[in-house]
C-alpha positions as CSV (number, residue, x, y, z in Angstrom):
1,M,0.0,0.0,0.0
2,P,1.4,3.4,-1.0
3,A,2.6,5.6,1.9
4,P,1.0,9.0,2.5
5,I,2.3,11.4,-0.2
6,A,2.7,14.7,1.8
7,P,5.0,13.3,4.5
8,L,7.3,11.7,1.9
9,L,7.6,14.9,0.0
10,Y,8.3,16.8,3.2
11,Q,11.0,14.3,3.9
12,V,12.6,15.0,0.5
13,V,12.5,18.8,0.9
14,G,13.9,18.6,4.4
15,P,12.4,19.1,7.8
16,G,12.7,22.3,9.6
17,L,11.5,24.6,6.8
18,P,8.3,26.7,7.3
19,L,6.8,24.9,4.4
20,A,3.7,22.6,4.4
21,F,2.5,19.9,2.0
22,R,-0.9,18.7,1.0
23,A,-1.8,15.9,-1.4
24,Y,-4.8,14.5,-3.2
25,D,-4.7,11.4,-1.0
26,G,-5.8,13.6,2.0
27,S,-2.4,13.6,3.6
28,S,-0.6,16.7,4.9
29,A,2.7,17.5,6.5
30,G,4.7,20.4,7.7
31,P,4.8,22.8,10.7
32,A,1.8,24.8,11.9
33,G,2.0,28.4,10.7
34,A,3.9,27.5,7.6
35,V,4.4,30.5,5.3
36,A,3.6,28.5,2.2
37,T,2.0,25.3,1.1
38,V,2.8,23.0,-1.8
39,E,-0.3,21.0,-2.9
40,V,-0.2,17.9,-5.1
41,L,-3.5,17.9,-7.0
42,D,-3.1,14.8,-9.0
43,R,-0.6,11.9,-9.8
44,R,0.9,13.7,-12.8
45,A,2.8,16.0,-10.4
46,L,4.5,12.9,-8.9
47,N,5.4,11.7,-12.4
48,Y,6.9,15.0,-13.3
49,L,8.8,15.4,-10.1
50,A,10.2,11.8,-10.3
51,T,11.1,11.7,-14.0
52,A,12.4,15.3,-14.4
53,P,13.8,16.2,-11.0
54,G,14.7,19.7,-10.0
55,E,13.3,22.9,-11.6
56,L,12.1,21.2,-14.8
57,G,10.0,18.6,-12.9
58,L,8.6,21.3,-10.6
59,A,7.8,23.6,-13.6
60,R,6.0,20.8,-15.5
61,A,3.9,20.0,-12.5
62,Y,3.0,23.6,-11.8
63,V,2.4,24.7,-15.4
64,S,0.2,21.7,-16.0
65,G,-2.0,22.5,-13.0
66,A,-1.1,19.2,-11.3
67,L,0.6,21.1,-8.5
68,A,-0.4,24.3,-6.7
69,L,1.8,26.8,-4.7
70,H,-0.2,28.5,-2.0
71,G,1.4,31.7,-0.7
72,D,3.9,34.1,-2.3
73,T,5.5,32.3,-5.2
74,Y,8.9,34.0,-4.6
75,E,8.9,33.0,-0.9
76,T,7.8,29.5,-1.8
77,L,10.6,29.0,-4.4
78,S,13.1,30.5,-1.9
79,L,12.1,27.9,0.7
80,L,12.2,25.1,-1.9
81,S,15.7,26.2,-3.0
82,R,16.9,25.6,0.6
83,G,15.7,22.0,0.7
84,V,18.2,19.3,1.2
85,V,17.2,17.0,-1.7
86,G,20.7,17.2,-3.2
87,A,22.1,15.8,0.1
88,I,19.8,12.7,0.2
89,G,21.6,9.5,-0.9
90,W,20.3,7.4,-3.7
91,G,19.2,4.7,-1.3
92,E,16.9,7.2,0.5
93,R,15.7,8.5,-2.8
94,L,14.7,5.0,-4.0
95,G,13.0,4.5,-0.7
96,V,10.9,7.6,-1.2
97,L,10.0,6.4,-4.8
98,R,9.0,3.0,-3.6
99,G,6.9,4.5,-0.9
100,L,4.9,6.4,-3.5
101,G,3.8,3.2,-5.1
102,P,3.9,1.8,-8.7
103,G,3.7,4.0,-11.7
104,V,5.6,7.0,-10.3
105,L,8.4,6.6,-12.7
106,R,6.1,6.3,-15.7
107,P,6.8,9.3,-18.0
108,V,3.9,11.5,-18.9
109,P,3.8,14.1,-21.7
110,P,4.9,17.6,-20.7
111,P,2.3,20.4,-20.8
112,P,1.8,22.0,-24.2
113,E,3.5,25.2,-23.1
114,E,6.9,23.4,-23.2
115,V,9.0,24.0,-26.3
116,R,11.6,21.6,-27.6
117,P,13.4,23.1,-30.6
118,G,14.4,20.3,-33.0
119,P,16.0,20.0,-36.5
120,W,12.9,21.5,-38.0
121,W,13.8,24.8,-36.4
122,G,17.0,25.0,-38.4
123,L,20.6,25.6,-37.2
124,R,20.9,27.0,-33.7
125,H,21.2,30.9,-33.9
126,S,20.6,31.0,-37.7
127,L,18.5,33.9,-38.9
128,S,15.4,31.8,-39.3
129,R,15.7,29.9,-36.0
130,D,16.5,33.1,-34.1
131,S,13.3,34.6,-35.6
132,R,11.3,31.7,-34.4
133,A,12.8,31.7,-30.9
134,I,12.2,35.4,-30.4
135,S,8.7,35.2,-31.7
136,H,7.9,32.4,-29.2
137,H,8.7,34.7,-26.3
138,Y,7.8,38.2,-27.5
139,D,4.9,37.7,-29.9
140,V,2.6,36.6,-27.0
141,S,0.3,39.6,-26.7
142,N,1.1,43.3,-26.6
143,R,-1.8,43.7,-24.2
144,F,-0.3,41.1,-21.8
145,Y,3.0,42.9,-21.9
146,E,1.3,46.3,-21.2
147,W,-0.1,44.8,-18.0
148,L,3.2,43.2,-17.1
149,L,5.6,46.0,-17.9
150,G,3.6,49.1,-17.2
151,P,3.6,52.4,-19.2
152,T,7.3,52.4,-20.2
153,M,7.0,49.0,-21.9
154,A,10.6,48.4,-21.0
155,Y,11.4,44.6,-20.7
156,T,14.9,44.8,-19.2
157,C,16.5,45.6,-15.9
158,A,15.4,49.0,-14.4
159,V,17.8,51.2,-12.5
160,Y,16.3,52.4,-9.2
161,P,17.6,55.9,-8.3
162,H,16.4,55.4,-4.8
163,P,14.7,52.6,-2.9
164,E,11.2,54.2,-3.1
165,A,11.3,54.8,-6.8
166,S,8.4,53.4,-8.9
167,L,9.0,50.9,-11.7
168,E,8.2,53.6,-14.3
169,D,10.7,56.0,-12.8
170,A,13.4,53.3,-12.6
171,Q,12.9,52.2,-16.2
172,T,13.1,55.9,-17.3
173,E,16.3,56.2,-15.2
174,K,17.7,53.1,-17.0
175,V,17.3,54.4,-20.5
176,D,18.5,57.9,-19.5
177,L,21.6,56.3,-17.9
178,V,22.3,54.5,-21.1
179,C,22.0,57.8,-23.0
180,R,24.3,59.5,-20.6
181,K,26.9,56.8,-20.8
182,L,26.7,57.0,-24.6
183,G,27.2,60.8,-24.4
184,L,24.3,61.4,-26.8
185,R,23.8,64.9,-28.1
186,A,21.2,66.4,-30.5
187,G,21.8,65.4,-34.1
188,Q,23.8,62.3,-33.3
189,R,22.8,58.9,-34.8
190,L,22.0,56.0,-32.5
191,L,21.5,52.3,-33.5
192,D,19.5,50.4,-30.9
193,V,19.7,46.6,-31.5
194,G,17.0,44.4,-30.0
195,C,15.0,47.5,-29.3
196,G,11.8,45.8,-28.0
197,W,8.8,48.1,-27.9
198,G,11.1,51.1,-28.5
199,T,11.5,52.6,-25.0
200,M,15.2,53.5,-25.6
201,V,14.4,54.7,-29.2
202,L,11.7,57.0,-28.0
203,H,13.7,58.4,-25.0
204,A,16.8,59.1,-27.1
205,A,14.8,60.9,-29.7
206,E,12.5,62.9,-27.3
207,H,15.0,63.9,-24.6
208,Y,18.3,64.0,-26.5
209,G,17.3,65.0,-30.0
210,A,19.1,61.9,-31.5
211,S,18.2,60.3,-34.8
212,V,17.5,56.7,-33.9
213,L,17.1,53.4,-35.7
214,G,15.8,50.5,-33.6
215,V,15.5,46.9,-34.8
216,T,13.7,43.9,-33.3
217,L,12.9,40.3,-34.4
218,S,9.4,40.6,-33.0
219,R,6.9,41.8,-35.5
220,Q,4.4,42.7,-32.7
221,Q,7.0,44.8,-30.9
222,A,8.0,46.6,-34.1
223,E,4.4,47.5,-35.0
224,W,3.5,48.6,-31.5
225,G,6.7,50.6,-31.1
226,Q,6.4,52.4,-34.5
227,R,2.8,53.4,-33.6
228,R,4.0,54.9,-30.3
229,L,6.7,56.9,-32.2
230,E,4.0,58.3,-34.5
231,Q,1.7,59.1,-31.6
232,R,4.6,61.0,-29.8
233,G,5.5,62.9,-32.9
234,V,9.0,61.7,-33.3
235,A,8.6,59.3,-36.2
236,G,10.5,61.7,-38.5
237,A,13.6,61.3,-36.3
238,A,13.2,57.7,-35.1
239,E,12.3,54.4,-36.7
240,I,11.6,50.9,-35.5
241,R,12.1,48.0,-38.0
242,F,11.1,44.4,-37.9
243,Q,14.6,43.2,-38.8
244,D,17.5,41.1,-37.6
245,Y,20.3,43.3,-36.3
246,R,22.6,41.4,-38.7
247,R,20.7,42.8,-41.6
248,V,21.2,46.5,-40.8
249,A,23.0,48.0,-43.8
250,E,23.6,51.5,-42.5
251,G,26.8,52.5,-40.7
252,G,28.6,55.5,-39.3
253,F,26.6,55.7,-36.1
254,D,27.7,57.8,-33.2
255,A,26.5,55.3,-30.7
256,V,25.1,51.8,-30.5
257,S,22.9,50.5,-27.6
258,S,22.3,46.8,-27.1
259,I,19.9,46.3,-24.1
260,G,18.9,42.7,-23.5
261,L,20.0,41.2,-26.9
262,T,23.2,39.5,-26.0
263,E,21.4,36.7,-24.2
264,H,20.0,35.6,-27.5
265,I,23.2,35.7,-29.5
266,G,24.9,32.4,-28.6
267,A,28.4,31.8,-27.4
268,R,29.8,30.9,-30.9
269,N,28.3,34.1,-32.4
270,L,29.5,36.5,-29.7
271,P,32.8,37.4,-31.5
272,G,30.9,38.1,-34.8
273,Y,28.3,40.1,-32.9
274,A,31.0,42.3,-31.3
275,R,32.7,42.9,-34.6
276,F,29.5,43.7,-36.4
277,L,28.4,46.3,-33.8
278,A,32.0,47.8,-33.8
279,S,31.8,48.2,-37.6
280,K,28.7,50.3,-37.3
281,L,30.4,52.9,-35.1
282,K,32.2,56.0,-36.2
283,P,35.7,56.5,-34.8
284,R,35.2,57.6,-31.1
285,G,31.7,56.1,-31.2
286,R,30.4,54.4,-28.1
287,L,28.7,51.1,-27.5
288,L,26.7,50.2,-24.4
289,N,26.1,46.5,-23.9
290,H,23.5,45.7,-21.2
291,C,22.7,42.0,-20.6
292,I,22.1,39.2,-18.1
293,T,25.3,37.3,-17.4
294,R,26.3,34.2,-15.4
295,P,28.7,34.7,-12.5
296,T,31.5,32.7,-14.1
297,T,33.1,32.3,-17.5
298,T,33.5,28.5,-17.1
299,G,31.0,25.7,-17.9
300,P,28.3,25.5,-20.5
301,A,26.7,28.8,-21.5
302,A,23.3,27.2,-22.4
303,H,20.9,25.5,-20.1
304,R,19.2,23.3,-22.8
305,R,17.3,21.0,-20.5
306,G,16.0,23.5,-17.9
307,F,12.8,25.5,-17.3
308,I,14.1,28.7,-19.0
309,E,15.2,26.9,-22.2
310,R,12.0,24.8,-22.5
311,Y,9.4,27.4,-21.4
312,V,10.8,30.9,-21.6
313,F,13.8,31.6,-23.9
314,P,14.5,28.8,-26.4
315,D,18.2,28.9,-27.4
316,G,19.0,31.5,-24.8
317,E,22.7,31.5,-23.6
318,L,24.3,33.4,-20.9
319,E,28.0,34.4,-20.8
320,G,30.2,35.6,-18.1
321,V,30.9,39.4,-18.2
322,G,34.6,38.6,-18.8
323,T,33.7,36.7,-22.0
324,I,31.7,39.6,-23.2
325,V,34.4,42.1,-22.4
326,S,37.0,40.0,-24.2
327,A,34.8,39.8,-27.3
328,L,34.4,43.6,-27.4
329,Q,38.2,44.1,-26.9
330,D,39.0,41.6,-29.6
331,A,36.7,43.5,-31.9
332,G,38.9,46.6,-31.5
333,L,36.9,48.4,-28.8
334,E,38.2,49.9,-25.6
335,I,36.4,49.2,-22.4
336,R,35.8,52.5,-20.5
337,H,33.2,51.6,-17.8
338,E,31.4,48.5,-16.4
339,E,28.9,48.0,-13.6
340,N,26.8,45.2,-12.1
341,L,23.1,46.0,-11.6
342,R,22.2,42.6,-10.1
343,E,20.2,44.0,-7.2
344,H,18.3,46.3,-9.5
345,Y,17.1,43.4,-11.6
346,A,15.8,41.5,-8.5
347,R,13.7,44.6,-7.7
348,T,12.6,44.9,-11.3
349,C,11.4,41.3,-11.3
350,A,9.5,41.9,-8.1
351,A,7.7,44.8,-9.7
352,W,6.8,42.8,-12.7
353,S,5.5,40.0,-10.5
354,A,3.3,42.5,-8.7
355,N,1.9,43.8,-12.0
356,L,1.1,40.2,-13.1
357,E,-0.7,39.4,-9.9
358,A,-2.7,42.7,-10.2
359,H,-3.8,41.6,-13.7
360,W,-3.9,37.8,-13.1
361,D,-7.5,37.2,-14.3
362,E,-7.0,39.4,-17.4
363,A,-3.7,37.7,-18.1
364,V,-5.2,34.2,-17.9
365,A,-8.1,35.3,-20.2
366,E,-5.6,36.8,-22.7
367,V,-2.8,34.1,-22.9
368,G,-4.2,31.1,-21.1
369,E,-3.7,29.8,-17.6
370,G,-0.7,27.6,-18.5
371,R,1.3,30.5,-20.0
372,A,0.3,32.8,-17.2
373,R,1.7,30.1,-14.8
374,V,4.9,30.0,-16.8
375,W,5.3,33.8,-16.3
376,R,4.5,33.6,-12.6
377,L,7.2,31.0,-12.1
378,Y,9.7,32.6,-14.4
379,L,9.5,36.0,-12.7
380,A,9.7,34.7,-9.2
381,G,12.5,32.3,-10.2
382,S,14.5,35.0,-11.9
383,R,14.1,37.3,-8.9
384,L,15.5,34.5,-6.7
385,G,18.4,34.0,-9.2
386,F,19.5,37.6,-8.9
387,V,19.1,37.6,-5.1
388,Q,21.2,34.5,-4.8
389,R,23.7,35.6,-7.5
390,R,23.1,32.7,-9.8
391,V,22.8,35.4,-12.5
392,E,23.9,39.0,-12.8
393,L,23.2,42.1,-14.9
394,H,26.1,44.0,-16.4
395,Q,26.4,47.2,-18.4
396,V,29.7,47.5,-20.3
397,L,30.6,50.8,-22.1
398,A,33.1,50.5,-24.9
399,V,34.6,53.0,-27.4
400,R,36.0,52.7,-30.9
401,T,39.4,54.2,-30.6
402,D,41.0,53.7,-34.0
403,A,43.7,56.3,-33.4
404,G,43.9,55.9,-29.6
405,D,41.6,58.9,-28.9
406,A,38.5,57.9,-27.1
407,A,37.2,61.5,-26.7
408,M,36.3,60.7,-23.1
409,P,36.5,63.1,-20.1
410,L,39.3,62.2,-17.7
411,R,36.6,61.4,-15.0
412,V,32.9,60.8,-15.5
413,D,30.4,59.8,-12.8
414,F,27.4,58.9,-14.8
415,A,25.2,58.5,-11.8
416,R,25.6,62.1,-10.8
417,V,24.6,63.8,-14.0
418,P,21.2,65.6,-13.4
419,R,18.2,63.4,-14.1
420,R,16.1,64.1,-17.2
421,P,12.3,64.3,-17.2
422,A,10.5,61.0,-17.0
423,L,8.4,59.6,-19.9
424,D,4.8,60.6,-19.8
């Protein structure tokens, strides 16, 4: 006869945590006054957890609706990450599986939200495959992203000028900081690669008088962003194209910004990416590269079997900041400034999570409950990753110094330049 499910799961996670368990067999376990509860709603959750242990098994169980997390999702994941499952010997693990009864190890199909890129997608990081991967994540629903991101529609790490700043103020501070680092002035030309919905494009045109070209592989982003430029009256000075950055024919830019694109490039393409962007700059032109990184330069850059790869960013790869700096240097650029904004991204993810919860019913109606659950898990897990320093966010400023002259001031403190007006 199978053992009660909840006590066995509590045994795996580890006693002593303020985490409770409930299961469909009526069993329960955990301390009184637990801050969160994990509920197993049907047997599929056990199959997923047993056949794909770790984050992928948990994600499949949660996204499918076979498992529920009661309480704050971030706090629940934080507690689960403290579990001692990795310290349990194989004998104990097999004992737990036997206790759950026959059929636990029988594989079940993953939920339909899971993506497994195959040969039919084409070569990894080819133009066609990158287009498909980007579309999977970004061509979800502009309305959904409006609820999630707020008025600025900026889907990258915000920069909080003070702890009480709103998400909107922090996102405006981020794009303004990039403009300041690039030294943008009226009449200069800026190329913004991976421009998203055009937040950087709009800000540089409106507040700095720059002539801006933004490119994105998401058709929905390009159409939405171009409409916003027209509504704000800057379409004559700024443009957003549905185009791969590798197809940009223009050159001679005073500045290039890449905010959240490098994660999609791929390790083997990073040198070519750096050379291409460097070739678009004038002498003394500046490049600002803003991206998520991993905390080391060793080990595999891709996580091809995990939750992020299967559900969020197909073909995504993270590099260490040292690898990115080396690629930029090898492309002939001089590194002039670098900073880690890890804590800012944890705060940004928390704000996005709050927006999602505030619009949960509308989000489910718009994109379906499975996909909404993917986003709830993704944002909470990402926040935890930044808090625990499993991932970081780095801005790297580089300059094209063909003749050794970077045209940079002897000392610049970008954080102390007076703030510009926020976006409306």
